C-alpha positions in Angstrom: 9.7 23.9 56.3 11.5 26.3 58.4 13.3 26.0 61.4 10.7 27.2 63.4 8.6 24.7 61.9 10.9 21.7 62.5 11.4 22.9 65.9 7.5 22.9 66.7 7.5 19.4 65.1 10.0 18.1 67.2 8.5 19.5 70.2 5.3 17.5 69.9 7.4 14.4 69.2 7.1 14.5 65.5 10.5 12.9 64.1 10.9 11.7 60.5 13.6 9.2 59.2 15.6 11.8 57.4 15.9 15.3 57.2 17.4 17.8 54.4 19.4 21.1 55.8 19.5 23.2 52.3 20.8 26.3 52.0 24.0 28.7 52.6 23.5 29.8 56.0 25.7 28.2 58.4 23.8 29.4 61.6 20.1 27.8 60.3 22.1 24.5 59.5 23.9 24.6 62.8 20.6 25.3 65.0 18.6 22.5 63.1 21.3 20.0 63.4 21.4 20.7 67.2 17.8 20.7 67.6 17.8 17.4 65.5 20.3 16.1 68.1 18.4 16.6 71.2 15.4 15.2 70.0 16.7 12.1 68.1 19.4 11.2 71.1 17.4 12.3 74.1 20.4 12.3 76.2 21.9 9.1 75.4 26.0 8.9 75.0 26.6 10.9 71.7 29.9 9.2 71.6 28.3 6.1 70.4 25.2 7.4 68.6 26.3 10.4 66.6 28.1 10.2 63.2 29.4 13.2 61.5 30.2 12.2 57.8 32.2 14.6 55.4 30.3 13.4 51.9 33.7 14.3 50.1 35.3 11.2 51.5 32.5 9.0 51.9 30.9 5.7 49.6 27.5 4.7 49.6 28.3 1.4 51.1 29.7 2.8 54.2 27.0 5.3 54.6 24.6 2.5 54.5 26.8 0.7 57.1 26.5 3.6 59.4 22.8 3.7 59.1 22.3 0.4 59.8 24.3 0.2 63.1 21.7 -0.2 65.9 21.7 2.7 68.6 24.1 2.2 72.2 22.0 2.9 75.3 19.4 5.1 73.4 16.2 4.5 71.1 17.8 5.9 68.4 21.0 7.4 66.7 21.5 10.4 64.5 24.0 10.6 61.3 24.7 13.8 59.7 26.0 13.7 56.3 28.1 17.0 55.4 27.9 18.0 51.7 27.2 14.6 49.6 27.7 16.8 46.4 31.4 17.8 47.0 33.4 14.8 46.3 34.6 13.2 43.4 32.1 10.3 44.1 29.2 12.4 44.6 27.2 11.2 41.7 27.1 8.0 43.4 26.4 9.0 46.6 23.7 11.2 45.7 21.6 8.5 43.6 22.3 6.0 46.6 20.5 8.5 49.1 16.8 7.4 48.8 17.9 3.9 49.4 20.0 4.7 52.4 17.1 6.7 53.8 14.9 3.5 53.1 17.2 1.9 55.9 16.4 4.6 58.3 14.1 4.2 61.0 12.8 7.3 63.7 11.5 4.4 65.9 14.1 2.5 67.0 17.1 3.4 64.3 19.0 5.7 62.7 17.6 9.1 61.5 20.0 10.8 58.2 20.7 14.4 58.4 21.9 15.5 55.0 23.5 19.2 54.9 24.1 21.4 51.4 24.1 24.7 50.7 22.2 24.1 47.1 19.3 21.1 46.6 17.6 21.1 43.2 14.0 20.2 44.4 13.5 18.3 41.0 16.1 15.8 41.4 15.1 12.2 43.0 17.1 12.2 46.1 15.9 15.8 47.1 12.4 14.1 46.5 13.2 11.2 48.6 13.3 13.8 52.1 9.6 14.8 51.0 8.3 17.4 53.4 11.3 17.2 55.8 13.2 19.7 53.7 14.4 22.8 56.0 15.3 25.7 54.6 18.6 27.3 55.5 18.4 30.7 54.2 18.8 34.1 55.7 15.9 36.3 55.2 16.3 39.2 52.7 13.2 41.3 53.4 13.5 43.7 55.8 10.1 43.1 57.8 11.8 39.4 57.9 15.0 40.4 59.4 12.9 42.2 62.1 11.2 38.9 62.8 14.7 37.4 63.2 15.7 39.7 65.6 12.9 39.3 67.6 12.5 35.8 67.7 16.3 35.7 68.6 15.8 38.1 71.4 13.0 35.9 72.8 15.1 33.0 72.7 18.3 34.9 74.2 14.9 36.3 76.8 16.3 39.9 75.7 13.3 42.6 75.6 13.5 45.0 73.2 12.1 48.7 73.8 10.1 50.3 71.0 11.9 50.6 67.5 15.2 48.9 68.9 14.7 45.6 67.0 14.2 47.6 63.6 17.1 49.7 64.3 19.3 46.6 64.6 18.1 44.9 61.8 18.7 48.2 59.9 22.3 48.5 60.5 23.2 45.0 60.3 21.0 43.4 57.5 20.3 39.7 57.1 23.8 38.6 58.7 22.6 36.3 61.5 25.4 35.5 63.3 26.3 39.1 63.7 22.5 39.6 64.8 22.9 36.8 67.6 26.0 38.5 69.2 24.4 41.9 68.7 21.6 41.1 70.5 23.8 39.7 73.5 26.2 42.8 73.2 23.0 45.0 73.8 21.6 42.8 76.5 25.2 43.1 78.3 25.3 47.1 77.7 21.3 47.4 78.6 22.3 45.2 82.1 20.5 42.4 83.3 16.5 42.2 83.6 16.5 45.7 81.5 15.2 46.0 77.7 17.3 47.2 74.9 16.7 50.6 73.5 17.9 52.2 70.2 20.7 54.0 72.4 22.6 50.5 73.0 22.0 49.1 69.8 23.7 52.4 68.7 26.3 52.1 71.4 26.9 48.5 70.5 26.6 47.9 66.9 29.1 50.2 65.4 29.1 51.0 61.8 31.8 50.1 59.8 32.9 52.6 56.6 31.5 50.6 53.6 34.4 51.7 51.6 37.1 50.1 53.9 34.9 47.0 54.2 34.8 47.0 50.3 38.8 47.6 50.1 38.9 44.2 52.8 36.9 41.8 50.8 38.3 42.8 47.3 41.6 42.0 48.6 40.6 39.0 49.7 38.5 37.8 46.9 41.6 38.8 44.6 44.5 36.8 46.8 46.3 39.9 47.7 47.3 38.5 50.8 49.6 41.7 52.1 46.7 44.2 51.3 44.1 42.4 53.2 46.2 41.9 56.2 46.7 45.4 56.0 43.4 46.8 55.5 42.3 44.7 58.7 44.7 46.2 60.9 43.5 49.4 59.8 39.9 48.5 60.5 40.8 47.1 64.0 43.1 49.8 65.0 39.9 52.5 63.7 37.9 50.4 66.6 35.8 48.2 64.1 34.2 45.5 66.0 35.0 41.9 65.2 32.1 40.5 65.0 30.8 43.2 62.3 33.9 42.3 60.1 33.0 39.0 60.2 29.4 39.5 59.3 30.5 41.5 56.4 32.7 38.4 55.5 29.8 36.2 56.0 27.7 38.2 53.7 30.7 38.5 51.3 31.4 34.9 50.9 27.5 34.1 50.7 27.0 36.2 47.8 30.1 34.4 46.2 28.8 31.0 46.9 25.3 31.9 45.4 27.2 33.3 42.0 29.1 30.1 41.7 25.8 28.2 41.9 24.5 30.0 38.9 22.4 32.9 40.8 22.5 36.5 39.7 22.7 38.9 42.5 21.3 42.3 42.0 24.4 44.7 41.8 25.7 46.7 39.2 27.3 45.2 36.0 30.9 46.0 37.3 30.2 45.1 40.8 29.2 41.6 39.2 32.1 41.3 37.1 34.2 41.5 40.0 32.3 39.2 42.2 32.0 36.5 39.1 36.0 36.5 38.8 36.4 36.2 42.3 34.1 33.2 42.5 35.8 31.6 39.5 39.0 31.7 41.9 37.4 30.3 44.5 35.2 27.3 43.0 32.1 26.0 44.4 33.7 23.5 46.9 36.3 26.1 48.4 33.7 28.8 49.0 31.6 26.1 50.9 35.0 25.4 53.3 35.5 29.1 53.6 32.1 29.9 54.9 32.8 27.0 57.0 36.4 28.7 58.3 34.0 32.2 58.8 31.7 30.2 61.5 34.8 28.3 63.4 36.2 31.9 63.5 32.6 33.2 65.0 32.7 30.4 67.4 36.6 31.7 68.5 35.3 35.2 68.8 32.8 33.7 71.2 35.9 32.0 73.6 36.0 28.8 71.8 39.8 28.0 72.0 40.8 30.6 74.1 42.5 33.2 70.8 42.2 36.3 71.1 39.2 38.4 68.5 42.3 40.0 66.5 44.4 36.7 66.2 41.4 34.7 65.2 40.2 37.6 62.5 44.0 37.5 61.2 44.4 33.8 60.7 40.7 34.0 59.2 41.5 36.7 56.8 45.2 34.9 56.0 43.3 31.8 55.2 40.6 33.0 53.2 43.5 35.3 50.8 45.8 32.4 50.2 
C-alpha cells in the first residue's frame, strides 16, 4: 500500500487494527503517521490517546499492557512503536507482535502502528499486518519523482507552469524533504496566487558543486570532524542553501543504511568500497539515529526551536561526524 492509498482508505473511514510503516524515507513515515493520528484519534485528547514507544527499550508485556489501555474521551487510541528490531530484546518483541496486534481494535480500542526501516515480507510478524503495510521508500525513477513533485505541489496549493515540475525533479532528485522545501520556496518567489515557472525553480533550487558535497559526506562518514566542519563552513560561505545541503546528507545516509541492510548500490566499485567502510563504521542502529537527527534538523530549518539554519547544520554535522 502506498501513502496515497492509505489516505484514500482513511478518507472513506476504513481503519485496520494495525499498520506497518516500512522503509527508509522519514518524510513518508511521518506523513503516514500524521494521517493515522488524525483518523484514529479524531480530535480527542492526544495526551491520553497517543503513545509513542521506542522498540529498543520496550518488552512484549509492556506493549501488551499499553494496547489494552482504554481510550479516554475518544473512540480509539493510537500506539506508535518505533524500531522494534533495534534493541537487545528485539527478537522477543518481534515474535510477540502478532499477539499484540490481535489485542488491538480499530472500533473501540487501540490501533497499533509499527515503524521500521526495513521489513522482510516472509517473516511472521510482517505477514500479521496483511495488506496494511505502507511502503515508505523514496521514488527512484525520474517520472515517479515528477509525480511526487506534482502531488506535493497540489497539497501545498501551488501551481506549476509547463516544465517547472520536471526541472525541479531533475535538479533535486529523489530527496523528498528537500523537494517539499523547494516547492514552498519557489511558491514564495512566484508570489501569492501566481504559478511557479522554470525561472523560479532555477532561482530557488541552487545547485551545489558535486565535488564539494562529496568532500562533506566523505569527511562526515570517515569521522573527520574538523574537515567536515571546514567544508560545511566553505559551502555556506559560497552561498549553498541549507536545505540543499541537508538533502545531500539525507541521500548519503539513506545509501549507507541500504548498504548496512545488505542492498548493493549501483555505483562504481571504488565508491562502493568507500561507502561500505562508512556503513560499517556507523552500524545499522546508529544510521537510523543519524537519519532521525537529519529529520530533526529539517524541522529546525523550518523554524522549530528558533535555532539559526547555519547553527542547526553545524550541530548536525558535528553529531554525524563524531
